[in-house]
C-alpha atoms as one frame of an Amber mdcrd trajectory, in Angstrom:
protein
 118.289  99.666 129.084 116.673  96.675 130.857 114.835  96.264 127.966 117.212
  96.267 125.609 119.234  93.929 127.648 116.321  91.413 127.813 115.989  91.492
 124.098 119.472  90.563 123.519 119.606  87.557 126.105 116.434  86.276 124.835
 117.744  86.073 121.454 120.557  84.324 122.503 119.222  81.668 124.224 116.602
  80.906 121.491 119.731  80.564 118.994 121.105  78.451 121.511 118.031  76.376
 121.790 117.660  75.925 118.072 121.470  74.903 117.577 120.467  71.979 120.047
 117.297  70.934 119.091 116.588  70.686 115.391 118.488  67.427 113.294 121.662
  67.914 111.659 121.733  69.066 108.186 124.255  69.823 105.618 125.460  72.842
 104.330 122.801  74.378 101.519 124.430  76.208  98.542 123.701  79.112  99.961
 126.096  78.347 102.559 128.911  76.686 100.643 132.452  78.836 101.654 134.195
  80.411  98.863 137.626  82.282  99.496 138.361  84.431  97.484 140.817  86.955
  99.802 143.320  86.560 101.993 141.248  87.846 104.741 138.929  85.000 103.653
 141.398  82.445 104.061 142.418  83.823 107.437 138.974  84.262 108.933 138.443
  80.056 107.934 141.536  79.205 109.671 143.147  77.914 106.165 145.699  80.871
 105.840 148.952  79.192 104.448 151.034  82.127 106.041 150.650  83.156 110.101
 150.763  86.886 108.038 148.432  87.589 105.585 148.018  90.510 103.170 145.181
  91.606 100.853 142.583  94.400  99.854 140.497  96.012  97.774 139.930  99.177
  95.852 137.910 101.371  93.413 137.833 104.384  90.980 135.431 105.692  89.052
 133.848 108.600  86.024 131.131 110.265  86.735 128.774 112.322  84.689 126.092
 114.559  85.905 123.583 115.543  83.753 121.858 118.255  84.968 125.158 120.083
  86.515 126.645 119.616  82.906 129.314 118.384  85.067 131.806 115.182  84.848
 133.904 114.196  87.815 136.724 110.965  88.210 138.391 109.778  91.320 139.862
 107.064  93.171 137.644 106.348  95.293 139.557 103.702  97.864 142.186 101.785
  98.186 142.182  99.417 101.080 145.419  97.815 102.454 144.367  94.448 104.698
 146.537  92.815 107.256 146.690  89.972 109.493 147.995  87.356 111.996 147.158
  84.135 113.070 149.029  83.866 116.642 147.846  80.444 116.937 144.894  78.334
 116.258 142.387  80.555 118.539 143.458  83.831 117.977 143.816  86.183 115.041
 144.038  89.717 114.339 142.401  91.732 111.627 142.745  95.139 110.283 141.833
  97.075 107.060 143.037 100.727 106.580 141.458 102.837 103.708 142.705 105.983
 101.980 139.875 107.902 100.245 140.177 109.846  97.034 144.045 109.126  96.594
 145.354 111.852  99.094 144.483 113.846 102.185 145.247 117.404 101.966 143.445
 120.848 103.593 141.146 123.165 101.052 138.040 120.972 100.525 134.734 122.384
 102.013 135.088 119.473 104.966 138.606 120.137 105.275 140.138 117.667 103.923
 139.923 116.313 100.361 140.570 112.870 101.082 140.760 110.386 104.332 142.805
 108.112 105.420 141.135 105.810 108.638 140.891 102.271 109.646 137.995 100.288
 108.860 138.806  97.427 111.065 141.271  96.464 113.541 139.760  93.263 115.784
 140.715  90.480 117.472 138.916  87.248 116.484 139.217  84.464 119.415 137.696
  80.890 117.979 135.837  79.120 120.616 134.940  76.115 118.604 134.543  75.387
 114.777 130.948  77.265 115.043 131.397  80.193 117.193 133.957  83.151 117.795
 134.089  86.165 119.980 135.548  89.645 118.579 136.944  92.547 120.099 137.753
  96.159 118.829 136.791  98.187 115.817 134.422  95.969 113.339 131.311  96.050
 110.930 128.315  94.792 112.238 126.286  92.209 110.509 123.704  94.828 109.459
 121.993  95.056 105.872 123.494  92.745 102.869 126.828  95.507 102.348 127.927
  96.079 105.535 130.040  92.681 105.774 130.511  92.436 102.096 131.226  95.707
 100.716 134.121  94.437  98.013 133.527  95.910  94.867 133.518  92.808  93.127
 130.484  91.235  95.325 127.986  94.332  94.230 126.505  95.491  90.470 126.739
  98.925  90.212 129.627 101.549  89.857 128.222 103.271  93.238 126.609 101.439
  96.234 122.971 101.028  96.701 121.996 104.506  97.984 119.521 102.644 100.644
 122.774 101.193 102.160 124.774 104.365 101.945 122.121 106.950 103.074 119.663
 104.464 105.525 121.977 101.809 106.585 125.580 103.465 106.324 128.360 102.194
 104.762 130.442 100.492 106.126 129.674 101.310 109.644 132.051 100.081 112.146
 132.414 100.932 115.853 134.221  99.549 119.043 132.865  96.803 120.732 132.324
  93.246 121.601 130.589  90.792 119.048 129.429  86.969 119.514 129.408  85.138
 116.016 128.154  81.632 115.571 126.407  78.619 113.202 123.951  76.403 114.539
 124.928  72.913 114.878 121.572  71.162 113.544 120.214  73.681 111.084 121.118
  75.926 108.185 121.433  79.103 110.878 124.160  81.827 111.485 123.573  84.278
 114.206 125.243  87.371 115.962 125.167  89.600 118.613 127.261  92.739 119.571
 127.918  95.390 122.421 128.799  98.908 120.656 129.426 102.186 120.917 126.085
 104.416 120.267 126.111 106.965 117.207 126.537 111.151 118.294 123.275 112.575
 117.418 124.933 116.130 117.957 126.482 114.867 114.243 123.396 113.904 112.402
 123.022 116.043 109.431 120.011 116.909 107.516 120.514 115.494 104.529 122.186
 112.374 105.376 120.552 110.035 107.736 122.549 108.840 110.855 125.870 108.150
 108.975 128.243 111.240 110.595 126.853 109.874 113.507 129.199 106.851 113.356
 132.372 106.804 115.832 134.523 105.002 113.584 136.706 104.281 116.503 137.822
 107.986 116.600 138.364 109.184 120.604 134.548 108.202 120.529 132.274 109.264
 123.901 131.585 105.956 125.340 128.975 107.594 127.943 126.231 106.115 125.406
 125.839 102.101 124.389 124.185 100.131 121.277 123.310  96.286 121.200 122.856
  94.850 117.538 121.879  91.118 116.268 121.126  89.189 113.409 120.063  86.089
 112.079 120.832  84.294 109.122 118.973  81.332 107.990 119.559  79.268 104.576
 116.982  77.566 102.466 118.388  75.845  99.300 119.760  78.626  97.018 118.285
  81.752  99.596 119.573  83.117 102.426 117.537  85.252 104.811 118.359  87.430
 107.218 117.242  90.244 110.078 118.971  92.232 111.874 118.126  94.702 114.359
 120.145  97.739 116.252 118.933 100.130 119.419 121.555 102.187 120.971 121.876
 105.459 122.687 122.642 108.422 120.821 123.874 111.120 123.361 127.526 110.803
 125.039 127.520 113.846 127.259 127.392 113.807 130.857 124.484 114.758 133.388
 125.338 118.020 133.504 126.386 118.544 130.030 123.189 116.814 128.956 120.845
 119.219 131.382 122.472 122.076 130.282 121.046 121.690 126.920 117.797 119.868
 128.429 118.539 116.409 126.921 117.974 113.343 128.242 121.105 111.808 129.677
 122.545 107.550 130.334 123.907 104.726 128.353 120.851 104.114 126.230 119.306
 108.038 126.483 117.489 109.423 123.398 117.346 105.975 121.876 117.660 105.548
 118.254 116.385 102.288 116.789 117.299 100.400 113.069 115.728  97.433 111.683
 116.189  95.483 107.980 115.540  92.291 106.570 116.793  91.128 103.292 116.914
  88.107 101.215 119.349  87.096  98.411 119.094  84.266  95.592 121.284  82.686
  93.470 120.483  79.906  90.437 121.646  78.991  86.972 122.986  82.640  86.426
 120.253  84.654  88.312 120.898  86.584  91.037 117.960  88.488  93.062 118.213
  90.970  96.147 115.983  92.420  98.062 115.932  94.640 101.007 113.685  96.940
 103.739 115.142  98.855 106.175 113.352 101.226 108.777 114.900 103.546 111.573
 112.449 104.914 114.816 114.077 108.407 116.588 111.274 109.479 118.633 113.518
 112.403 120.081 114.722 113.885 117.326 112.892 116.986 118.860 115.462 117.448
 121.868 118.322 116.976 119.475 116.761 119.483 116.758 116.353 121.914 119.677
 119.880 121.223 120.880 121.630 120.971 117.918 119.159 122.681 115.496 120.593
 120.412 112.808 116.930 119.136 111.333 116.634 115.521 111.868 113.551 113.397
 111.655 111.830 111.072 113.773 111.720 108.315 111.455 113.471 107.007 107.675
 112.994 104.241 105.233 114.598 102.716 102.618 114.223  99.395 100.140 115.462
  98.392  97.030 115.051  95.208  94.812 117.550  93.959  91.986 117.750  91.302
  89.308 120.613  89.638  87.864 122.080  87.474  85.211 125.463  86.455  83.872
 124.949  86.209  80.147 128.803  84.107  80.019 126.644  81.178  82.946 126.135
  78.937  79.613 129.383  79.448  77.474 131.962  76.771  78.206 134.840  79.194
  76.011 134.373  81.993  79.204 133.606  79.681  81.977 135.322  81.596  85.016
 134.149  85.582  83.572 131.354  86.898  84.730 129.004  89.445  82.548 126.345
  90.630  85.031 123.456  92.850  83.371 121.194  94.198  86.254 118.720  96.758
  87.288 117.620  98.017  90.201 115.211  99.884  92.050 115.666 101.525  95.422
 113.707 104.167  96.816 113.990 106.201 100.296 112.887 109.013 102.725 115.497
 110.098 105.168 112.380 112.449 106.647 109.587 109.929 106.256 108.302 111.662
 109.295 109.728 114.821 110.733 109.230 116.574 114.697 107.341 119.441 115.096
 110.527 121.370 114.644 111.723 119.602 112.172 111.373 121.106 108.334 110.429
 118.604 105.889 112.907 118.766 102.587 111.182 116.745  99.661 114.516 116.146
  98.002 115.123 113.510 100.605 112.177 111.684  99.311 114.430 109.720  96.375
 113.362 106.779  93.751 116.469 105.475  91.676 116.433 103.224  88.744 120.058
 102.051  88.192 120.684  99.542  85.160 124.164  98.445  83.381 126.860  96.055
  83.041 129.088  94.171  85.333 132.196  92.200  83.540 134.477  90.103  86.198
 137.210  88.904  83.641 138.039  86.544  87.182 136.135  86.563  89.993 138.995
  89.690  91.678 138.352  91.846  88.851 135.334  93.981  88.049 134.821  96.722
  85.155 131.426  97.916  85.488 129.092 101.047  83.787 125.698 102.008  84.300
 123.005 105.060  84.058 121.311 106.058  87.499 117.745 107.926  87.150 117.054
 109.711  90.070 113.433 111.368  90.809 112.846 113.023  94.039 110.188 115.085
  95.696 110.002 119.137  95.673 112.910 121.747  96.880 111.225 123.210 100.186
 111.970 127.299  99.668 112.384 127.291 103.217 115.917 125.788 103.444 117.266
 127.503 100.601 119.822 129.755 102.495 122.302 132.484 100.624 121.523 130.422
  97.393 124.899 131.049  94.778 123.956 133.768  92.326 125.132 131.584  89.586
 122.990 128.061  90.899 120.674 126.064  88.471 117.218 125.799  89.519 116.286
 122.348  91.462 115.127 119.666  89.390 113.444 116.721  90.477 114.744 114.379
  87.853 118.483 113.744  86.855 120.457 110.996  85.078 124.168 109.858  85.987
 126.400 108.009  83.909 129.210 106.040  85.691 132.011 104.014  84.697 134.303
 102.218  87.101 136.898  99.038  88.083 137.370  97.729  91.045 139.399  94.419
  92.639 140.188  92.607  95.689 142.709  90.217  96.081
C-alpha cells in the first residue's frame, strides 16, 4: 500500500516540477480544443446555458458466418444532463440504456440494462487544473474517455478495449486532472474503488469485476495515473492502474484463505498508446498488459479460472477519402484497417486451465461515413482467428452444438450519433 501511494506522490510532484520548469509553448495541433457536443462545451466552461442536455447512441446489424446467424440491436442510448452551478463547480451525468429495453428472460436474467455511465462533480481550481468526485471513467487507454461512436472506426469497439481494458470502465472516487503550464503535457491521478475478483469470469478478463458505482464494497481501493504528451500531430499516453481486488473483511477473507486489506490480491494494469493525424491520414496504436499475481488464491476460493497475466495490442490506419474534396468539405469517408491481438490467459496459475480460444487475432477493415461530425454510418468485416478449444473446458455441450472452428468472419453494419 505504501509503495503504491509513494509512486502516485512521486508522479504528482514530477508533473508539478515539469509545469514549473519548462518554457511556455503554444498548444500543438493535437491539443486543439474541439467542441462537438454539449458535454464538451460544459467541460470547457463555455456552455451557453446553465443546464446542458447532450448524449449519444448506436445501433448495429451483425452476421456471424460460422453460426449462420444474424442479429440486430439498438446497442445503447445515452442521455447526458449537466449543470453549471457557478464558474467553478459543474455537475456531469450520463444514463445509459443498453439493447432498447430491460426485462427478465435472458441468460443473465436481464435482456437489457439501465446504468449510470457517469455522475460526478467537477471543481475548477484554476484554468489548468480541476478535481472531480463521484462516478467517472479514469483516463486509461484510448477509448475509455472517448467512446462516442463518431470517435472510433468500426461498428464494434476495439476488442482490446473491450476485453483487456474494459470500456467503459467507471468507478467511484476522486480524481485530479491538469495541464502543465510550460509544456504540452496533461496528467491525471485518481483514487477509486477497486475491482472485485469474486466476479471475474473466465473469458471476459477483468470486465465483470468492475463496481460501476453499484453498492460497491469499498474495503479495497485502487490508484490510477496517466501522462499525455503532445508533439505536433502526435499524442502519446501512458497510464497505470494498481488496486486490491478483495473487498471482504478479514474474517470473511480468512474463511476463504484470501489475503485481506485495502490493496490485497493486487491487480496491476499498464498501457501505452499513440495517435497521429495529418492531411486526412490517422493512425492509432496501443499496448496493454495486466498482471494478477494472486490468481491462484482467487481460483481456489471461487473456481473462476482467472489468469496471472493478460495482454492486448492493436494498430490501426485510416484515410479520409474526402480530405481533398472542396465540394464535400465537412464530410468524411474514412477507409480503415485494424489488426488486434490479445491473450486473456497469457500465463495461468497452477490451478488454472488454459483456454486456447482466448488467444485471439482480429483483422477489421471497412468504412465510416460522417455526413456531419456528429453522425456516422459504418460498415466493416472482422476476421477472427483463435487458438484451439480445450476439451477440458467443454461441459455438458448441447447436442446441436457445431464443432468449434478457430476462424470466423463477421459482417457489421451500424449507425451512431452524438450531440
